[in-house]
Structure formats: structure tokens, C-alpha cells
N, C-alpha and C positions, 0 to 999 in steps of 0.2 A: 844531720842537723847542721845548719849553717850558723856562723857566729861572727861577731864584730871584734873579736879579741885583738887581731893584728892592728886594726885601726885605733882601738882604745889604748893599746899599749904604746903605739907610736905617738899618740897625743900626749902621753906622759913622758915620752923619750926614754922608755924603759926597754932594755934588751929582754930577750926571752929568759935569760938567766936571772935578771933582776926581778922579773915578775914571778918566776919560779921560787926564788928565795922568799918573796913576800907571802907566797901561798903555801910554803913548805912542801913543794913538789919538785920533781926534776925538770930540767930544761927540756928534756925529751918529751915529757908529758905536755908541756905548753906547746911545743912544736906539733905534736900529734893532734891536740885539740884545735889549734889554729888551722891546720891543714885538713880537718874533717876526718881524720883517720881514727879518732877516739872521741866519744862523747863523755863529758865529765859526769861524775856521780852527782846526785842532788846536793849533798853537803859541800862538794867542791864548787858547784854552780853558785851556791849561796855565798861562798867565800869571794868569788869573783864579783858578785853583786854588791857585797859590802865594800870591797876594795875600790870598785869603780863608782860606788854610790849611785847605782842604777838598778831598776828591777831586772830580774833574771830574763824576762821576755824581751828586754831591750838589748841584751847581750847575746842570747842564744835564740835563734830563729828556727821554727820548725820547717822541715822540708815540705814545700808546697805540694809536691806529688804525693807524699805520704798523707798529708791532710785531706786531699781530695779522695784518696782511696778509703780513708776512714769514714768520711762523710757518705760515700756511696754505700758502704756496708751498713751504716746506721739507719 
């Protein structure tokens, strides 16, 4: 899953640590999500949405290859 977290965080001038503190997670978690190594849980995704005042789907973007694969199977 792709995401816009790095851009959104930069717009607020927050470090990864500052964002982590606001969400009560580790800086390593923020780094892993930003780099695509970890997908957040749904409750955490909602926390991001509330914090940035955006719908989840404007923060987290589905992988287009996976979407096409699902469409072909359906």
C-alpha cells in the first residue's frame, strides 16, 4: 500500500518522532509505514485520518497492481 504520510508530515513541519508522539506509536513505526514496509492497522489508519483531517483513502492509497489482480479474479 502506498501512502502520503511523508508529504503530509512535511506540510506540518513534524519530525517522525513528533508524529509518533501524537499517535502514541514509535518513531520506527512511522518510518516503517512511510517507507511501505508496514501497513497500519485500521484503528491506526483512523488515527492518521483524524490527525490530518482527511479521509483514510486520501492518506493510504491501494497498490494499483493488487487492485487489478482483484478485479480480474472477480
